[in-house]
N, C-alpha and C positions, 0 to 999 in steps of 0.2 A: 551523687556519690562524691565524697571528698577524697582528695589525693594528698597524701602526706609527703612533704619534702624530705627526702633521705639525704642526710648530711654526710659528705665524705670525711674520712679520717684525717687526711692531709689538708691543711689550710694554706691558702695562698697569702703570702705576706704582702702588705701594702704599706707604703711609706706614710700615707695620709690617714691611716686607720684611726690613730688615737685622736686626731683633730676632729674627725667626723663623729666618733663615738662619744666625745665629750658632751655633745648636745642631746644625747639619748639617755633616758633613764628607764630601766625595766623593759628593754627591747627583747623580743623573742630570739631564740637561737637562729631561726630561719632568717629573720630580718638582719641579724648581725652577719650571717654568712653571705647573704645577697649583697649587703653593703661592701663586704670584702671583695666580692667579685667585681662590683662596679668600680671600686677604687683601683682594683688591679688593672682594669682596662686603660687607665690613664697613667699607669706606672712608667717611669723612664726606663725600667729594665725590660728588655724585649721578651725574655723568657716568661716573666710574670704576666705581661700583656697577652702573650699567646695562650698561656694556660687559662687565664681568665676568660678570654674570648671563646676558646674551645668548650669550656665548662658551661658557659651561657648558651652556646649552641645545643649542647646536650639537654639542657633543662628547658628549652623553649616550648616543648609540648607538655610541660608539667603545669597544670592549672594552678596549683598552690604557688609555684614560683612566679607566675605572671601576676597573680593577685598580690603577692608580696611586693613585686616591683611597683604596682599601682599604689600601694600604701606608702612605699618609700618616695614616690613622686610627689607626695603631699608634704614632705619635710621642707623646712625653710632653708634649703640649700640648692641654689640654682643649678650648680654643676651636677650634683647627684640626681636631682629631679629630671633634668634633661636626659641624662644617660638612661635612667629607668624608663622614661617614656619612649625613647628611641628603641630600646630593646623590646618593649611591648609592641610598638608599631611594626617592627621587623617581623615579630612572631605573627601578628595579624595578617601581614602580607603573605606569609607562607601558608597560613590557614586558608586564606582566600584562594590562593593558587591551588591548593589541594581540592577545595570544593569545585573549582572550575574544571580541574582535570578529571574529576570523577562524575561530572554532570551527566555525560552520555555513556558512562561505563557501568557494567553490571556488578563490578566488584566494589561495592560501596559499604560493605558491612564493617570495615575496620577503620581505615584512616579517615574516611569521610564522616562517619558517625562521631569519632573521637574529636575531629576538628570542629564539628558542629557543637558538641558539648563544651569544648574549650572556648569557642566564641561566645556561647551563652553565658559562661561563667565570667568572661571579661566584661560583657555588657552589663551583667548584674552588678559587678564591682564598680563599674563606672557610674551606674545609677546611684549607688550608695555615696560615692564621692560627690556627685552633683547635688544630692539631697543635703549632704553636710555643708556644701558650699553655699547653698541657698537658704540655710538656716540663719537665725539672727546673729550668731557669732561666726559666720562663715568666712572663708578666705577667698581672695580673688583667684579666679581660674586663669591659669597661664595659657599662653599661646600654644605651647607644645601639647598641652592636654586637649585644647580645642581642635588642634589638627588631628589628634588621635580619634576624637569623636567624629570629625569629618570623614576620616578614612573608613571607619566602620559604617557610618551613616550613609555613605555613598550608595551602598547596595541594600542595607537593612532598614534604613529610615524612610518612611515611618512605619510601614506595614509590619516589618519584623522587629520593630523596637517601639511598640505602642506605649509602653510605660514612660519612656523618655519624651515622646511626643505630647502625651497628656500632661506630664509634669511641666514642660516648658510652656505650653499654652496656658495652663492654669496660673503659673507664676507670672507670666506676662500680663494676664488679666488683672491679677491682684495688684501688680506694680502700677498699673495705669490709674488706679484709684488713690494712690498715695500722693501726698502733698510734697514730700521730699523723697529723694532717691538714695539708695544705699547700695551695698555690695550685692544684695540679692538681685536688684534691678540690673546692675551691670553684668552679672554672670548670665542672667537669662538672655539679655539682648546680645551679649557677646557670643554665646553658643548658637543662638538662632541665626545670627548673621553668618557665622562660619558654615553652618549646615546649609543655609540657602545659597551661599557662595559656591559650595561644592555641587549642589543640585543644579544650579544654573549652568555649570560646565558640561552637563550631560546633554547630548544633542539628539538622541533618538526620540521619536514621536511619543512613545509611552512615557519616557522620562520627562519630556516637556509637559505632558498632560499632568503628571504627578506634581511637577513644580508649580503649575498653575493652581492646582488644588491647595497646595501648601501656602501659596501666596494669598489666596482667598481666606485661608484659615488665620494666618498671622497678621494680615493687614488691619483688621478692625482693632484688636488690642494695641498693636504697635502705633497706629494712628492716634488712638486716644492718649496713649502715653506721650507721644510727641506733642499733641495739642496742649496737654497739661503743662509740659515743660515750656512751650512757647508762651502760653498765656501767663504763667507765673513769673518768669524771669526775663524772657527775651523780647517780648512784644513791645514793652513800654520803656525799654532801657536805651537811652542815648548814651552809650557806653564810651568811656575812655579806657585806655589799657589798664589804668590803675583801678578805676571803679569796677571794671570787668573782673579783675583778679580778686577783688573783695567780695564780689557777688557769687562767683563760681569757684568751687574747688576743683582739684585735678580729676577727682572721680566723676564729678558731674560733667566736666568737659569730655571725658572719655565716653560716658554714657551718651551724651549728645552726638559725639562723632560716630559711634557705631550705630546709633539709632538712625541718623541721617543716611548712613551707608546701607542699612537694612532696607529702609523705605525706598531709596532709589533703586536698589537691587530688585525689589518687588515690582516697582514701576516698569523697569526696563526688561525684565525677563520672566515675570509671572503674571501680572495683571493684564487683562486684555480690554481693548476699547475704552481706555481711560478717558479719552476725549469726549465720550458720551455721558460721563458722570460729572456733574458740577461739583459734588462734594469732594471727589478725589482730585479734581483740578484745583479746588480751593487749597487743599493741602500742599500741592506743588507750588502754588503761588506763595504760600507762607515759607516754604523751603527756599524759594528764590530770594525772598526778603531776608531770611536768615543769612543766606550766602552774602548778600550785600552788606549786612551788618558786620560779618566777619571780614569782608574786604576792607571796610573802614578801620577795623581794629588792627589789621595786619599792615596797614600802610605806614604806621608810625615806627614800630620796632618789633619785628617778627621774632627776635631772639628772646624776648621776655616770656613768651609762652609757646613752647614747641608744639604742645598738643593742639593749640588753636590753628597753627599752620597745618598740622596733619588733618584736622577737621576740614579746612578749606580745600586741601588737595583731594580729599575723599569726595567732597561735594562736587568739585569740578570733574573728577573722573566719573562720578555717578551720572551727572548730566551729560557728559560726553557719550557714555553708553546709551543713555536714554535717547539722545538725538540719533544715534546709529541704529537702534532697534525699533523705537517707537516715536518717530518724528512727528506724527500727527497729533501727539499730545500737546504740542506747542501752538496749535491753531487757535486755541481760546485762552492762551496765557498772554501776559504782558511781555511781548518780545523785546520791547524797547527797554523796560526795566531790567530784564535779564541781561541784555547785551551791554547796557550802559555801565553796569557795575564792573564788567570785564574790561571795557574800553577805558574807564577811569582808572582802574588799577594798573593797566598796562602803561598808561600815560604818566603815572606818578611814582611808581616803585621800580625796584631793581632786583627783587627776590627771584632768582633763577628757577627754583623748583616750581614756584607758583606760576611764573610766566610760561614755563614749559607746558603745564597743564592747561593754561588759558589758550595757548597756541594750538594744542591738540584739539581742544573743544571747538575753537573757531574753524579749524580745518574740517572737522566733521560737519559743522554747520554749512560751510560753503560746498562741501561734497554731497550733501544730502539732496536727492532729487525732489524731495518734498519741500524743504525749507528754502532751497535755492535752486528752483527749477529754471533751467537755462531759457526755456521758451517763455515762461511767465516773467522772468526778470528782464529779458529783452523787451517784452511788451511794456513793462512798467517804465523802463527808462526811455522808451520811444514815445509814449503818450502821456504818462503821468509824473515821471520823475523830474527832478530838478538838477541840472548839471550847470557847472560854471562855464562861462565862455572864456576862451583863451585866444589871445592874439598870436598868430602862428605864421611861420614861414613855410609850413608844410605844403607840398604840391597837391595834397589831397583836399578837395572841397568837402566841407562838412554839410550834410543835408540839414535843412531847417526842420525844427521839431514839428511834428504833426499835431493837429488838434486832437484833443481827447475824444476817442471814438466811443468810449463807454465808461461810465463811472462805476467803480466796483463798490459793492456794499459789504462792509465788515460786520460779521455776526459775532455776538458775544457768547452764545451757547450753541451746542449741537442742535438742540430742538429748533432754535431760531434759524440756523442754516438749513435744516431739513425743510422747514416751511418755506424758506426763500427759494430753495431749489424746486419745490413743487410748484410754486407760483411761476417760476421761469419756464418750467415745462408746459404749464397750461397756457402761458402766453405765446409759446412757440410750438403749439400742438401740431403744426404741419411739418415740423422738422423731424427727420428720421434719425433719432439718436442711437448711437451704438453703445451698448451696455459694456462698460469696461471699468476696471479699477485703476487703470494707468492714467496719470495726469498728463500724459504726452499725446493722447490720441483724440482729444476733443477740440472743437473750435474755440477760439479765444472770445468770441462775441456771442456764443450760444450758451444756453443753460446745459449743464452736464450733470453727472452724478455727483454724489456728496464728496467722494474721495478727491475728485478734481477740484471742487470748490475749496476743500481743505488745503490742498497743495497750493492753489492760487492765493488763498488768504495768507498762508504761512510765508510764501515768497514775497508777497506785497508788504507784509509786516516787516520782514527782514530788510527789504529794499528801502522801506520808509525809515527804518532805524538808521541805516547807513546814510540816507539822504539828509536826515536832520543833523548829522554830524559832518556833512560835506560831501557825501557820496563815495562811491568806490574809489575814485581817483584820489580823493583826500585821504581815504583809508590806506591806500597803497603808499601814498607819500608819507603817512605817519609810520607805517611799518618800515619803509625804507630808511627814514631818518633815525628811527629808534633802534632798529634791530639789524639792518643791513649795512649801516655806516660803521666803519672800523676806526679805531683810534690810531694815532701814530705808533704807540707802543705795540699794539696788536699787529700792525703791518710789519714793523721791524722784526718782531718775534717770528712771524710767518716767513719772512724773506730770509732770515738767517737759519731757519730750520733745515732747508734743503737748497742745494745749488740750483736744481731744476725742480721747482714745485710742481707737483701733480695733483694735489688735493686742494679743496677750497680752504680759505683761511679759517673758517669756522663753519661747522655744520649746523646752521640755524634752522629752527622749525619755521621761521618766517618764510623760508624758501618754499617749503611744501605748502604753506598757507596761500601764498601768492599764486603758485602754480595751480592750486585747486580752485581758485576763484574764477579762472577762465573768463576774464572780462574782455568782451569783444566790442565795446562801444568805441566809436571813432574818436570821441573827445579824449579818452584815456590814452590812446595811442598817439594822438596829436600832442598831448602834453609831454609824454615821455620823449617823443622825437624832438620837440622843441628844446627840452633840457639837454639833449645830447649835442645838438648842433649850435646851441647858443654860444655866443662869444664869451660871455661872462663865466659860463660853466667850464670852458676849456682851461681857465686859469685855476679853478678850484678843483684840484685833482682828487681830493678825498671825496667830495660830493659827486664828482664825475664817475669815480670808480663804483660807487653804490648805484648810480643811475644805469651804468653799463650792466651791472649785475641784475638790476631790475628788468632791463630790456631783454637780456638773454633768458630770463625766467618767463617773461610774458610773451616772447616771440611766437610760440606756437598758437596763441590765441589771436595775435595781431598779424599773422603772416599774410593772410589774404588781403589786408589793407595796404600792403606795400606796393609801391610802384617803382619804376626804374629810377626815378629821381630820388626816392627815399634811400635806396641802396647806395647811390652815388654820393649823396650828401653825407651819409654815415661813414662811408669809406674815406671820404676826405677828412673827416674828423679823426678817424682812427689812424690814418697815415700821419696826421700832424702830432699825435700824442704818443706814438710808439717810440719816439726818439727820447722820451723822458728817461733819465737814468736814476740810479739809486734804488732804495727799497720800494718806494712808491712806484717807480717806473717798472719794476718787476711785476707788481700787482696790476698795473695798467696793461702791460703786455698779456698777462694771464687773462684778464677780462676780455681784451680784444680777441684773443684766440678762441675764447668760449663763444663769442658772438659769431665768428666765422665758422665755428663748429656747428652751431644750430642752423646757420645758413646752408652749410654743406649737405645737411640732411634733406633739404628741399631743392637741391641744385637742379634736379631734372625738371622742376616745375617753373624754372626761371627762363627768361628769354636769353638768346645767345649773347646779346650785347652785355647784359648784366653778368652773365657767367664770365665773360671775357674780363671785365673789370675786377671781379672777385678773384679770378685766377692771377691777374697781374699783381694784385695786392699781396696774395699769398706768396707768389714767386719773389716779389720785392722783399718780403720778410725772410724767406728761406735763403735767398742769395746775398743777404747783407754780409759785408766783409768785416773782418776784425776778429780778434781772439778774446775780447773782453767778455765778462759775464753777461753784460747786457746784450751783446750781439748773439752770444750762444743761446740765451733765453729766447730772444726774438726768433731765431731759427727753429729751436726745438718746439716751442709752444705752438707754432703754426704748421708743424709737420702733419699732425693728425688731420686737420681740415683739408690740407693739400692732398694727403693720401686718399681721403674719402672722395674728394672731388675727382681725383684722377681715376679711381676705380669706377665711378659712375659715368665718366665722360671719356674714357680712354679710346673708344671707337668713334668718337665724333670728330668732325673736321676742325673743331676749334683749336685742337692741339697743333695742327699744322700752322695755324696763324701764330700761336704762342711760340713755337720753336723758331719761327722766322724773326721774332722780335727779342727773344730772350737768349742770353749767352748760356748755351747748354753746358759748356765746360764749367762755368761758374756755378751753375745749378748743381752739377754733380759734386763739385768740391764742397758746396754747402751741405749737401746730403751726407757726404762721407764724413764731414766733421760732426754731424749729428750722430752718426753711427758709433762714435767713440763715447757717447754718454752711457753710463752704466745703468740704463733702464731697459730691460729686455724688450718690452713692447715697442719703445721708441727705436731701439737698435734694429729690431726686425723690420719695422715699417720703413725706416730710412734705407736700409740695404735692399729691401724688395723694390722700393720705388726706384732706386738707382738702377738695379738690374733691368726692370721693365722699361724704363726710359731708354737705357742703352740698347736694349734688344729691339724695341719698337721704333726708335728714331734712327732710320737709316736713310739719310738724305743723299743728295747728289755728291756731297763732299766725302761720303763714306768714312765718317769719323767714328763709326761704331767701334772699330777696333781700338781706337785711341781711348774712347770712353771706358770700354771694358778693361783696358790695361790699367786705368785708374782704379777700378774695382779690384783687380788682381794685386794691386800694390799693397792692399791691406790684408791679403791672404798669405803674406810671407812674413817671416821674422817674428818679432815679439808681438806685433799687432794682431796676429792670428790667434786670438784667445778662443776659449770655449764658446763664449756668447757670440763672437763674430762668426766662428765656423758654423754654429747652429743656425744663425740667421741666414747666412748665405746659402747653406745647404737647403734649408726649408724654403727659402725664396726660389731657388732654382727648381726644386721639386714642384712647387706650386705653379711656376711658369710652364714647366713641361706638362703638368696636368691640364693646363688651359689650352694646349695645342690640339689640333685635329690629328689624332694618331694615324689614321688611315692615309691622310694626305702626306704625312711625314714619310711613310713608306713608299707611296706611289710617286711623289713628286720630289726630286732631289733638289729643287730650288725653293721648296716651301719654307724651309728654315734658314734663317740668316747664317751663313757659314761661320761668322765670328762666334756664334753661340757654341758650336761644336768645339772650337778651339778653347773657348773660355771654360767649358765644362771639363775638358780633358786636363787643362791646367789646374782647375780646382781639385780634380781627383789626384793629380800628381802631388799637389801641395798637402792633401789630406792623408794620403797613404804614406806609411812609414816603411822605408827600406832598411835592410840590415846595413849597419855601418861597415861591416867587413866585405860586403858584396852589393853592388848596385842592382843586381838582378835577383835579389832575394828579398822577399817581403818579410818584415818583422811583425807588423800588425796592420789591420785593415784601416784603422783610423788613429790619428794622434790622441783622440779622446775616446775612451771606451763608451761613453754615453752616446756618441754619434755614430757608432758602428752600423747600426741598422739604417740610418739616414744615408750614410756613405754607400752602403751596398745597394740601397734602393736607387740612388742617383746613378750609380754605375750601371745597374741593370736597365734603367729607363733610357740612358744614353745609348746603350747597345741596341735596344729594341726600336728606337726612333731613327736609327740610321736608315737612309733610303734604300730601296731595292737595288738601284744601280749604284752600289757603293763605290765602284771603281771610278766614278766621276768626281768623288770628293778629293780634297787636297791630299796629296801623297804623304806629306809630313804628318798630317792628322791621322791618317790610316796607320802609318808606322807607329806613331805614339800610342794609339789605342790598342793596337795588336801586340805591341811589346810588353803589355801588362799581362797577356794571357799565359805565357810560360811560367813567369814567377808565381801567378795565382795557382796554377796546377801544382807546382812544387810546394807552395804553402799548404794546400789541402793535403797533399801526400805526406808532408811533414806532420800534419795533425794526426794522420792515421798511424804514422810510425811512433808517435809518442803515446799511443794507446788511449787517446781521448775518444770517448764513444761517438758514434756517428750522430746520435741525437743532439750532441752539443755543437755540431757543425750547422751553422745557419743554412737553411734551405735556399736562401738568397744567393749564397756563394755557389751552390751547385747550379742554380739557374743561370748565373753568370757564366759558368764554365760551359754549359750546354749552348748558351747564346753565342759565346765566343767560337765554339767549334762550328756552329752553323754559319757564322760569319766567315771563318776560314774556308769552308767548303764553297760558299758563294764567291769569295774572291778567286778561288781556284777556277771555278766555272767561267767567271768573267775573263780571266787571263787566257784560258783555252779558247774561248770564243773570239777574243781579240786577235789571236794569232791566225785564225782561219786555216789551221792545219789539221786535217782529219787524223793525222797520226799521233797527235799529242793526246795523252791520257793522264788521268790523275795519278797513276802509279809512277809517272816520271817525276813527281814532286817528292817522292819518298826514297830515302837511301838507307841502306843497312849499315848500322854502326854497332858491331858486336851483336848483342842480343836486342838492341833497340832499333825501332823504326823511326827515323827522324824526318819530319816534314820541314821542307824549306821552300819558301816562295822565291821564284827567280828574280823578282823585282824588289823584294823586301828581305834582304839577306839576314837582317837582325832577328827574324822570327825563326827560332829553332824549337820545334815542338816534338816531344817524344810521344808518339801515338800509343806506345805500349802503356804509358801511364794513364792515358785516356781509357784504354781497354781495362786496365786494372781498376780504375775508379768506377767504371760502368759495372764491372762484376761485383764490386762491393756494394754498390748502391742498390742493385736489383735484388740483393739478398736481404735488404732491410724491409721487412714486410710490415713492421709496426708503424712506420711513418710513410704514408702514401706519397707525399711530396718528394721524399728522397728516392723512393722506388721509381716514380715517374721520371725523375732526372736520369736515373740509370738506364731506363728503357729508351729514353730519347737519345742518350749517347750511343747505345747499341744501334738504334735506327740510323743515326747519322754516320756511324762507321760503315754500316752495310750499304748506305745510300751514296755517301761521298767517296769512299775508297773500297768499293765492293771487289774490285779486281785484286786487291791486296789481301783483304781480310777474309773473303769467302773461302780462300784456300788454306787459311791458317787452322791448324788442328785445335789450338786453344780456343779460337773464336767459334769453331764449329761446336765445341763442347758447350759453350755458352748458349748458342742457338738451340742446341738439343734440349738443354734444361728449360729454356723458355718455351719450347714446343710442348714439353711435357706439362708445364704449368698451364699452357693454353688449352690443351686437351682436357686437363683436370677441371678447369673453369667451365668448359662446355659440358662435361659430364655432370658436374654438380648442378649446373643450370637446368639440365634435363631430368634431374631426379626430383620426384615429388617429396616435399618435406614431410616429417613425421606428423606435424600438426598443420595441414594446409588451410589456407584461408577459404572461408565459404564464398562461393562464386568464382573460384579460380578457373581461368580458361585452360582447357586441356586439349591435347592433340593425340590422336590415336594413330598407331603405325600398324600396317599389315605387311609382313614380309612376303617375298615372292614365293618362298617354299611352302608357306602355310598361311593361306589367306583366311583360314577360319579362326586364327588367333590374332589378337591385337594387344598392343602394349601402349600404355599411356605415359605422357610426360607434359609438363606445363607448356602452354602456348606462348608464354612470355618469359624473358629472362628478368631476374631481379635487377634493380639499378646497380647493385654492387657487381654482379657478374657481367652485366652489360658494359660497365665501365672498364673492367679488366680485359674483356674481350677486345674492346676498341683500342686498348693500349698495346696488346700483343699482335693484333692483325698486321700492322705495317711491317713488323719484323718477320713474321711467318711468311707473308706473301712475297716479300723481297727475296727471302731465301729460296722459295719455290720458283720464282721467276728467273733468278740468276744461276742457281745450281739445282736443277730439277732432279738429277740422279741422287745426289747426296740428300736432298730433301725427302725423296720418296723412301729411301732406305731408312732414314731417321724416323719418318712417320710410322712406317710399319713396325719398327722396333719399339717406338713409344706406345703404340696401341697394344702391342703384345705385353710389354713389361708393365704397363699401367692398368691392364685389364679394362680398357675403355671399350664401350659399345659404339661401333662406328655409326649405327643408325641414330643413336642419341646425339652424337657429335654433329652429324649432318643436319638433323632437325633443329638443333640449337643454333647452328649457323644460319639456317634459313629464317628462324624466328628473329635473330639479331639483325638480319638484313632488312626486315620489315620495321623493327624498332629504331633503326638508324635513319628514319625517314627524313630528319632534318639535317642529315650529313651525307650527301651523296658520295663523298670519298669513301667513307666506311661502308656504305651500302655496296658500292662496287667491290671494295676489298673483301667483304663477307661473301659475295657471290663468287668472286674469283677463287677464294679459299675453298668454298664448298665444291667448286668444280675440280680443283686440285685434289681434294680428298677423295672425290668419287673416282677420278682417273687413277689415283694411286691404289686405293683399297679394293677396286674391282667392282664389277657390275652386280655380282650375286649378293653382295653384302648390304645392298641398299633397299629401303622400303619401296613398296609399289603403291601403297594406298595411304592417304592422310585423311583423317576425319576430325573435324573441329567440334568440340563440345563447349557450350557457353557456361555451364555451371558444374560445380563439383558434385559428383554422385556419391552418396553415402548410404550405407545400409542402416537398418534400424538401430544397430548398436553404435552407430557413430563412426565406424571404421571406414576408411576409404577403399573403394573397390579398385585395387591396383591391376587386376587382370579381368578380362571379359572374353567370353568365348563366342559371343554373338554381337552383331552390329545391328542397331536399330535403323531400318531404312528411312525413318523420318529425320535422322540426323543429317546435318549439312555436310556435304562432301567438299573437302578442301582441295584435294587432288584425287585422281583416280589412277588405275593401274596402267594407263596408256602413257608411255614415255613421252610422247609428243606434248601432253598437257603439263608434264613436269617441266619440260624445257620452256613451254609457253609461260609458265609461272615465273621462271627465272628471267625470261626476256621481259615480262611485264614489269617486274621490279626495276630492271635497268632502264626500261623505256620511261617509267614514271620520273626518274631523275632527269632524263633528257627533257621532258616536258616542263619540269620545274625550272630547269636552267634557261630554257627558251623564254619562259614567262618573266624571268628576272632580267631579260635583255642582256645577258652575259655580263652583268655588272657585279656579280658576286665575287668577292675576293676569296682567297684560299680558306676553306673551312677549317675550323679549329677542331681537331680530333678529341681534345680533352678540355674540360671547362676550367681546370685549375691553372691554366696558363695566365689568367688574369687574377691578381690578388689585390686586396686592400690592406694597407698598413698605415695605422695612425693617421687617418683622414687623407691619406695619399694613395691614389690608385696606380697600380703598375700596369702598363699596357700589355696586351697579349702579344705574343711573338709571331708576327707574320712570316718571318724567315724560317723558323722552326716548323710552322704549319706547312709552308711550301715544301720543305724537305720531306716531312712526314707524308704528305699527300702524294708526292711523286714516288716515294718509296713504296707506298701501299698499293699503287694502282698502275704505274707505268711499266710496260714490258721491258723497256731499255732505258738506262740512265745515259743520256746524251748531253754532255756539258755544253756543246755548241748550241743546242736548242734551249736547254734549261736556263742558260744565262739571261735570255731575253723572254722567258716564259711569261705569258699572260694568263689570266684566269681561264679564258677560253681554251688556250693551248693545254693547260693542265687538265681541264675537264674532258676535252676531246681525247687526250691520251688515256685518261682513266676509263672512259666508257668504251673506247675501242678495244682496250686490253680485256675488259670484262666480256664484251660481245665475242671477241676472238675465242676466249676460253669456253663460252657457252657453245659455240658452233664446233669447236674442236671436240668438246665432250659429246656432242650429237654424233659426230663421225665415229668417235670411239665406241659409243653405245650401239651404233648400227652395224658394227662388225664389217665395215667396208661396203655395206649395201647403200645404194643411192635412193632407195624408196623413202626411207625415213627423212633424209635431208630434203628430198624434193617435195614431199607432202608438207613438211614443216615450213620450208621457204615460201610456199604459196601464200601463207598468211602473215608473213613478216612485213611490217610497214616499209614504205619506200625509203624513208630517211634512215632507217636502220641498215638497209641494203647499201645506201650511199656511204655510210660510215664504214661498213665492212670493206667496201671496195676502194676506200680513200687511202691515199698514200700518207704515211706518217709525216712527210715533209710539208704536207698541206694542211696539217691538223689545226693550224691556227686560223684558218679561214672560217667563214660563217658556217653554221651547222644546219641551216635550213636549206633545203634543196627541193 
């Protein structure tokens, strides 16, 4: 069905319209209109361009429009033709996208069918254009048109485009019988090449199978065409560039170029097992000869024929791909003829583009495990190869060459090799050969399978080719002298480009080639070593620079051949040449640093004496004095190897020896001078190395403080730039991350005291105070980009302070605590300016919580130090109007308004969208109730906060005990039977969800502390909360019991949950609680899929969790508490304070923030201890905390037994008869002795 193009009434005006129209006579209106649109897309007027673009997008689905574009693409106007083909290609892409989108869709009746019809029309039109191009008076097909054919043919060729396939195959067969070639031959070869190039890029197995079939189809006519061309013009021509140009025209050269590319594409990606076919190998031999002919032609003047250069580049790329994909094809080719053409060209010409392709090809050759098998090449050079002997001063003795163990037979054809392998197998019939296709798994002296013999023959042929030209050493010397040696002009240009060069003078492909060779023979290493240490070389610095570069490239291959004397001799040479100044001296320093850099990667494999000499040389370079460019380069270039060596050997005793011999002050001065270089990586490494040396090196002279003061000198004034601040902050954070955080908290002598002072000084220099008031923060950091790093360092510093914080330097404690009140005011000011809470970094809130815990700890230590039972925490607080001001008796500069802390806590706990902020608020409430309970528990405003939290706590327990509308299959359930009606039962989940369990764990310390300190107020509030919230007391109780089991890895929360359950039972009364618990393992559903929420009968076969006897209920509570005691005994009392919440530790930008042991201690004590006694808590150990926790829990259990027994001693007597002795011991133990051992 034909689609007529409907022309709009308004035309788009184009400036180039008349010029384009002048070449057209009798064009249709559709063609003229489309030409207007195409010209409009290149108009300088934006409105015209936009209108033309939009109109083209509207017409993309119009078949007539696309066919008109294809007609216009055949006009003799490059610009218009390209635009037309681009529009068609874009439309085809959208059509293909529609087909893919509707492949698995049921709605394919509209867009999918239309797009298929559209694609069919385009392919038909393309066939017509190709047919016209392949006629006698045809035109040359453009690259843009071939790309369009490739794009369509990727999915449709050949199965869905058989006419094109048959036409191209027939045309190629006809062209092969012609004596001369014309446009028809070029168009056919050009299109087939592009189609095959697209097909070889497809990697699925089905696509590769289709590519192989196409290769088998096109190879016979293409090979016939190539042989005719070779026989007629190429084979017998000893061409010069002039005679060549008279023999071939440009079209014939293009046909030759694309025909070579097509055949090599078929060889590398389509044809299989070419090495088994002598006829196909013969064609490859002729292509190699043709390549050598072109090599000779391009040696003279490549500018005279650009197409010839393109042909050579395509040949080299084709052979490079063939070596990469099908290296076995070279087993029966003349390897020497193939390589000699490349070697001769490299030795005589300077054409960079061709040299680049030659280097890439040679790199693929030496990387190939078939052509350059490491095992077979080592065997060749050991037994059969020819190496030159060198007089050397090397301390390594070269082993004498062994006699030839076995002569290798070279086979000319695959059939000959096959017969040879069979004869080897028959002669070694007693050997048990492993069948494998790998050339690495068979013996060298035994017969193997054919693939191994092919690999051995390829490797030997390659090694023989190198040996006849001098061997691998001579080849490396040729590459070094030709491609690694720089001229004076190149060196000066590189040296003037940057003050501190960080890149190679030139990125030569020779570097990759030499690195890929992996030559391990001792003679090559011996020659390179001789060249470095030779006296005559030390005067020729240009040659020495290239030799040093060659050595650094080949060191990984020769590393195992080095001895101590090798390293020392090379170091002596390096030390004698680093003093050379000028542009050449800068390059010499660069090369020396690269050698030290490759050595540093193997520093752990060297002996201690060698390491010591390497370190001395590096320190000699870094400590060099002077402000000249030469001295600065010498220091900077050797920083990276020094930094790497330090990171690898920092914990070894070698540094103690170094620090005794090296002037540490001079070293730090040198590193600080390096930090001024405007290179971020260099600045970071130098400052980090300074910090680590200062913090690690703390000898008897105690100069660490002086060294750190040198670092602090660059943290002030104009020197403290963004890069310096970032480097020092990140270095300090990295150092803190490398510490043992638990030891930092337990041992107050673990961290060098100078570190704390350095970090607080760093914070004071980074934080910005208001100019109008020294006690008012303006911003967290001088640079907004470093605010997160500053807060992270601040928080890490607080959390790494030791438990016995009172033993630290008083000045440091005052300096760190003086920042707390301004920080609180800063956060409160943020609230007053109506900035949302979400914009406040949670790190700031964590710092406030950590500060408050530190203030409480300092208060406890002060009370403990006075040994006066009459001193309480309330004595530290004074009333000032409406504010409660905290003042420490020994640190008068700390004036903290506790009302602001309470206000912040209230605001944070109301932020339910961000859990981190809510957790900070709950921690503040916990710390207020734990540290200053005597003050705040009687505050009306604080009681309101506690009541609201209690309601939220009960709500979480109620929701956790409610079965969801869509319960999970297999959900564990618990049944309750009330005392009043044992025939009915009610069900709820036997486990709390992770979310509910997390919230319950956060609320428990606050609720339990309230119940322990103010039981009357707590009981009244609980009764009111249950009534107002319509909470079911049984559900709350069972949820608490389930939580106590789920907190099995956290004994603090287990004890707290049991204590809270006992409080609820004692408050709400005996009649309200269930008497029977039944556990069901699976969810019970009726045939309709609905959950049976109520059941009137109990299956006797179900497992009883508890029964109606109160003694078993109390036994269950006691068993949970006793399990924590057994766990604590097994851990040998080494457990530190457990973390109630997992979010205490965070990871930010590859930096971990330690968890807060101080907050965990306060939370654990608040959640489980019956009494807050500062005299004991100041020196609390993990055993003390645990014993106080379990004793409080056991006391509540036995108090509840007495309450449930109504004063009768029968229940208590019968229950106590089965209580373990260690539980009785804890119950009768005095609190003052709770820090003793718990086993009795």
